[in-house]
C-alpha positions in Angstrom: 87.0 40.9 34.2 85.9 38.4 30.8 88.6 38.0 28.0 88.0 39.6 24.5 88.8 38.7 21.5 87.2 40.1 17.7 83.6 38.8 16.3 85.1 38.7 12.9 88.6 39.3 11.1 89.2 42.6 9.5 92.3 43.9 7.3 94.7 47.0 6.7 97.1 47.9 4.1 100.2 50.1 4.4 103.6 51.1 3.8 106.4 49.9 7.0 107.9 52.5 8.4 111.5 51.1 9.2 111.3 48.5 6.0 109.5 50.0 3.5 107.4 47.4 2.4 103.8 47.2 1.5 101.9 44.8 4.1 98.8 43.5 4.5 97.5 43.2 8.5 94.9 41.1 9.0 92.9 40.7 12.9 91.0 37.2 13.2 89.3 36.2 15.9 91.1 33.7 19.1 89.7 31.1 20.7 89.9 32.6 25.0 92.9 31.5 26.6 95.0 31.9 22.8 96.8 35.2 23.3 98.0 37.3 20.8 99.7 36.0 18.3 101.9 37.0 14.8 101.8 35.0 11.8 104.0 35.4 9.1 101.4 34.2 5.7 104.2 35.4 3.5 107.0 32.5 4.6 106.8 28.8 4.4 104.2 27.1 7.2 102.9 30.2 7.9 105.2 30.5 10.9 104.0 32.0 14.1 105.5 34.3 16.8 104.4 35.3 20.3 105.2 38.1 21.8 107.7 37.4 24.5 110.2 39.3 25.6 112.4 36.6 25.8 112.2 37.3 21.9 113.2 40.4 21.4 116.5 41.6 19.3 116.3 44.5 18.0 115.6 48.0 20.1 116.7 51.1 18.1 113.4 53.5 17.5 110.9 50.3 17.6 110.7 47.0 18.9 111.7 43.5 17.1 110.9 39.9 18.0 112.2 37.2 16.6 112.9 33.4 16.3 114.3 30.7 14.1 111.5 30.6 11.5 111.1 34.6 11.4 111.3 37.6 12.7 108.2 40.9 13.8 109.3 44.6 13.6 108.0 47.6 15.1 105.4 45.4 17.0 104.5 47.8 19.2 101.7 49.9 18.1 99.5 47.1 17.1 100.2 45.7 20.5 98.9 48.9 21.7 96.3 49.0 20.4 95.5 45.7 21.1 96.4 46.3 24.8 94.6 49.8 25.0 91.5 48.3 23.9 91.1 45.2 25.4 91.6 42.5 23.3 93.1 39.4 24.5 93.1 37.0 21.9 93.8 37.4 18.7 95.9 36.0 15.3 97.8 38.8 13.6 98.3 38.2 10.4 100.8 39.9 7.9 102.2 39.0 4.4 105.7 41.1 5.2 107.9 41.3 8.3 106.6 44.8 9.8 102.8 46.5 10.5 101.9 49.3 8.4 103.1 52.0 10.2 99.8 54.5 7.9 99.9 57.7 10.4 102.6 57.2 13.4 99.9 56.6 15.4 97.5 53.6 17.3 94.5 55.1 16.0 93.9 52.9 12.9 94.7 50.0 14.6 91.9 51.1 16.8 89.8 51.8 14.4 90.3 48.3 12.6 89.4 46.2 16.5 86.5 48.3 16.5 85.1 47.6 13.1 86.0 43.8 14.2 83.4 44.5 16.8 84.9 43.5 20.2 83.2 40.7 22.0 83.6 39.0 25.9 84.3 35.6 25.9 83.8 32.9 28.6 87.2 32.3 30.6 88.0 35.4 33.1 91.4 37.5 32.0 94.7 36.6 34.2 96.5 39.9 35.6 99.8 40.1 36.4 99.4 42.2 40.3 102.9 43.6 40.9 102.7 43.3 44.6 106.7 45.2 45.5 107.7 48.2 43.6 110.2 47.1 40.6 112.8 49.7 39.4 115.4 49.9 36.3 117.4 52.3 34.8 119.2 53.5 32.2 121.4 55.9 31.7 119.2 59.1 32.3 116.2 56.8 32.0 114.7 55.1 34.7 111.2 53.4 35.5 109.5 52.8 38.2 106.7 50.2 38.6 104.7 50.3 41.7 101.8 48.0 42.6 98.5 49.3 41.9 94.7 48.0 41.8 94.8 49.1 38.1 97.5 49.8 35.0 98.3 53.3 35.8 101.3 55.0 33.9 103.1 58.2 34.3 105.2 59.5 32.3 107.7 62.6 31.5 109.9 63.2 28.6 112.0 65.2 26.9 114.4 65.7 23.9 118.1 65.4 24.4 118.1 68.9 24.7 115.8 69.1 27.6 113.2 70.5 24.7 109.7 70.0 24.2 109.4 68.4 28.3 105.8 67.2 29.2 104.2 65.4 31.4 101.3 63.0 31.8 99.8 60.6 34.1 96.4 58.7 33.0 95.0 55.1 33.9 94.7 53.1 30.8 91.4 51.7 29.8 90.1 51.1 26.4 87.8 54.5 26.9 90.8 56.5 28.0 93.3 55.1 25.7 91.2 55.5 22.9 90.5 59.2 23.7 94.1 60.3 24.9 96.7 58.2 23.9 95.5 56.1 20.4 95.9 59.2 18.4 99.2 59.9 19.2 102.3 60.2 16.4 105.4 59.2 16.5 108.0 62.0 16.7 111.9 62.0 15.6 114.5 64.8 16.2 115.7 66.3 12.7 118.9 65.5 13.6 118.5 61.8 14.2 117.2 61.2 10.6 120.3 60.6 8.5 121.8 58.1 11.1 118.7 56.4 11.2 118.7 56.0 7.1 122.7 55.1 7.2 121.8 52.4 9.8 119.1 50.7 7.0 116.0 52.2 9.1 113.0 54.6 8.2 112.9 53.5 4.3 108.8 53.8 4.5 108.9 57.3 6.9 107.6 60.6 5.4 105.9 63.6 7.1 102.6 61.6 6.7 103.6 59.2 9.6 105.4 61.3 12.0 106.6 64.3 13.6 109.8 65.9 13.2 111.2 68.2 16.0 113.9 70.8 14.6 115.1 72.9 17.2 112.0 74.0 18.4 110.1 74.0 15.6 107.5 71.2 14.9 107.6 69.9 11.5 104.4 67.7 10.3 101.7 67.4 7.4 99.5 68.6 10.4 99.3 70.5 13.2 99.8 68.4 17.3 97.1 66.4 18.0 97.7 67.3 21.4 100.0 70.2 23.0 101.7 67.1 24.9 101.5 64.9 22.3 104.8 63.5 22.5 104.8 62.3 25.9 101.4 60.9 25.2 102.7 58.6 22.0 105.8 57.5 24.8 102.8 55.7 27.2 102.0 54.7 24.0 104.7 52.7 23.3 104.8 51.3 27.1 101.1 50.3 27.1 102.4 48.3 23.5 105.8 46.9 24.8 104.5 45.8 28.3 102.7 43.4 26.2 105.9 41.4 25.7 105.0 40.1 29.8 102.5 38.1 28.8 100.0 38.8 30.9 98.3 42.0 31.2 99.6 43.9 34.6 98.2 46.1 37.3 100.8 48.4 38.6 101.8 52.2 38.2 104.4 52.9 35.7 106.9 55.7 36.6 108.6 56.6 33.7 111.2 59.6 33.4 112.9 59.7 29.2 111.6 55.7 28.7 112.0 54.3 25.3 111.9 50.8 24.0 115.2 49.7 25.1 114.2 50.9 29.3 110.7 49.1 28.5 111.8 46.0 27.8 114.7 46.1 30.7 111.0 46.8 33.0 109.2 44.4 30.7 112.0 41.7 31.9 112.2 42.5 35.4 108.6 42.5 36.0 108.9 38.8 34.4 111.1 37.5 36.5 108.4 38.8 39.2 105.7 36.8 37.4 108.1 33.8 37.0 108.5 33.9 41.1 105.2 34.0 41.6 104.1 31.2 39.5 106.5 29.3 41.4 105.0 30.4 44.6 108.7 31.5 45.3 107.5 34.7 46.5 110.4 36.7 48.1 110.3 37.4 52.0 109.0 41.3 52.3 111.5 43.5 53.1 111.6 45.4 56.3 109.4 48.8 56.4 112.4 50.7 58.2 115.8 50.8 58.6 117.7 48.2 59.5 121.3 48.7 61.9 123.6 46.8 59.8 122.7 48.9 56.6 124.9 51.6 55.3 123.3 52.6 52.3 119.5 52.3 50.6 118.7 52.1 46.9 115.7 53.3 45.9 113.5 50.5 46.6 114.5 50.9 50.5 113.8 54.1 50.0 110.2 53.4 48.8 110.1 50.4 51.5 111.1 52.8 54.1 109.2 56.0 53.6 105.4 56.7 53.1 105.8 59.6 49.6 105.5 58.2 46.6 105.7 59.9 43.1 105.1 62.6 42.2 106.7 63.4 45.9 109.8 61.2 46.3 112.8 64.0 46.9 115.5 61.1 47.5 117.0 58.5 45.4 119.5 57.2 47.1 121.1 57.2 50.5 125.1 56.9 49.9 126.2 56.6 53.9 125.0 56.5 57.6 127.4 58.8 59.5 127.1 57.1 63.1 123.7 56.7 64.6 122.3 60.2 64.1 123.5 61.6 60.2 122.6 60.7 56.9 124.0 61.8 53.4 121.6 61.0 50.9 121.0 62.2 47.4 118.5 64.3 45.3 119.1 64.1 41.2 117.5 67.2 40.0 116.6 66.0 36.3 114.7 68.3 33.9 112.2 65.1 33.4 110.7 66.4 37.1 106.7 67.5 36.8 107.2 70.7 38.4 109.2 72.1 35.7 106.3 72.4 33.8 104.8 75.6 36.0 107.9 76.6 37.9 109.1 78.4 35.7 108.3 77.1 32.1 111.1 79.2 30.6 113.5 79.3 33.3 113.4 76.0 35.3 114.4 76.8 38.8 113.4 74.2 41.4 110.8 75.1 44.3 112.5 76.0 47.3 109.7 73.9 49.2 110.7 70.9 47.6 114.7 71.4 48.8 113.1 71.4 52.4 110.7 68.3 51.6 114.0 66.4 50.7 115.6 67.7 54.0 112.9 66.1 55.4 112.8 63.2 54.1 116.5 62.7 54.5 115.9 63.7 58.4 113.1 61.5 58.9 114.6 58.2 57.4 118.0 58.7 60.0 115.5 59.5 62.6 113.5 56.1 62.0 117.2 54.2 61.5 117.1 54.8 65.8 116.0 50.9 67.1 113.3 52.4 69.8 111.4 54.1 66.2 111.7 50.8 64.0 107.9 50.4 62.6 106.9 53.9 63.4 106.7 57.1 61.2 108.1 60.5 61.3 105.9 63.4 60.9 107.5 66.5 60.0 106.0 68.9 62.2 107.9 72.5 61.8 111.1 74.3 60.0 113.2 77.4 61.7 115.7 79.1 60.2 115.1 78.2 57.0 117.7 79.7 54.3 117.8 79.4 50.3 121.3 80.5 48.8 121.1 79.7 45.3 118.8 78.6 42.6 118.7 74.5 41.9 118.5 74.0 38.6 117.9 70.9 36.3 121.3 68.9 35.7 122.1 69.8 39.3 122.3 67.2 41.8 121.1 67.8 45.8 124.2 66.3 48.3 121.6 65.9 51.2 122.7 66.2 54.8 120.8 65.5 58.2 121.7 65.6 61.2 119.5 64.5 64.7 120.5 67.2 67.7 118.1 66.3 69.9 115.7 64.4 70.7 112.7 63.9 73.9 112.3 60.5 74.6 110.5 58.6 71.6 108.1 61.4 70.7 109.8 64.2 69.0 113.2 64.5 67.1 115.1 67.9 65.6 117.3 67.8 62.7 119.6 69.9 61.2 119.7 70.2 58.0 121.8 71.3 54.3 121.5 70.8 50.6 124.9 71.5 49.0 125.4 71.1 44.7 129.2 70.9 43.8 130.0 71.5 47.5 128.2 74.9 47.4 125.0 75.3 50.2 122.1 76.1 48.0 120.0 75.5 51.1 119.6 74.3 55.4 117.0 74.5 58.0 116.2 73.0 61.4 113.6 70.5 61.0 111.1 69.0 63.9 109.6 65.8 63.9 107.2 63.9 66.1 107.2 60.1 66.0 103.9 58.1 65.9 103.4 54.4 65.5 102.5 52.9 62.7 98.2 53.5 61.7 97.7 56.0 64.9 96.2 58.9 64.3 
């Protein structure tokens, strides 16, 4: 795919969200290979800043980049619009330190880009194609990036009380971004407004540029633009924050409770992978089976071992292997789980079949730990004596125990499994597996 810029310069004016400054922003065409650059025309020498995750200095409700000469606050919305519209090369001139907030979404910037008439250039676009999983975690938030042939984002968001939980999965293209993401506005919880004001932020904030959540009430100058507008805005922010990687990304990003801080951590982790690839220092591929000396597994090794992927990975960590035949693993049950949207909206309960799936995945891992099964796959065949004893709800941590009790050569295995929460058994089953060679039908 060719790089793109604008055919003509275009401008827009408005008030900045956090500084409250009046600002004029102009997008100017740039040659192929130039990239995206901010230019502060209000400062001596008109210093330029190239968006880079190494320059991030403030991540409280926005992303700020800083050099010795200048800083730019709240870069994410304009960068998101440029990235979403597939613009590679442009100069962003500003006569203040922060872009205008406008209506709190990226749509005015998308409209501005379209007014500038995007055009193709002679040079091919250079992507960073992710080749192995990357996972970052920060408190209750987590983001995993998986190899994918395009940019796809699957996001689950909720406020701190678990209200307004929303989920959306979308491949990002100029058309999908403009139709489904750009118009989603920034939002905040009412109780956070006073602390933000005391921090010297949101000086230009109003109901013209944000949606405010107060309990289960939604306060705004207009109604919601999408029923799941909040998760769409979270995706908007991710699209903008990963521009700081410095190269368009091909990956599937799976985000639970994302924010600017964890978005930056993901971008930093991706930058490490990008630099390794540039230097030709690609790491030796990790084995797709459990090694004899491994006593526990993190999420990356679980993804190496199991064929499952989002939203069907039901093991977060293997705590320990007991001997050759037994495993103890955990599944953290969060309100962010996508199945809670429909099971059930007013009383979230983890489906019993997914508890069964968690047991099956744990048993599959311990089955594949046997040296004779290295490189093979375990396929769940049947379940017997399945019992569900009490509901599993958001905030619970499933402790999964699976023990292989019978085998038939290297072809079949039987496991006894239980799930417990706070020491109480919530479900149990006897499971049967068949073991097949990788690639076999």
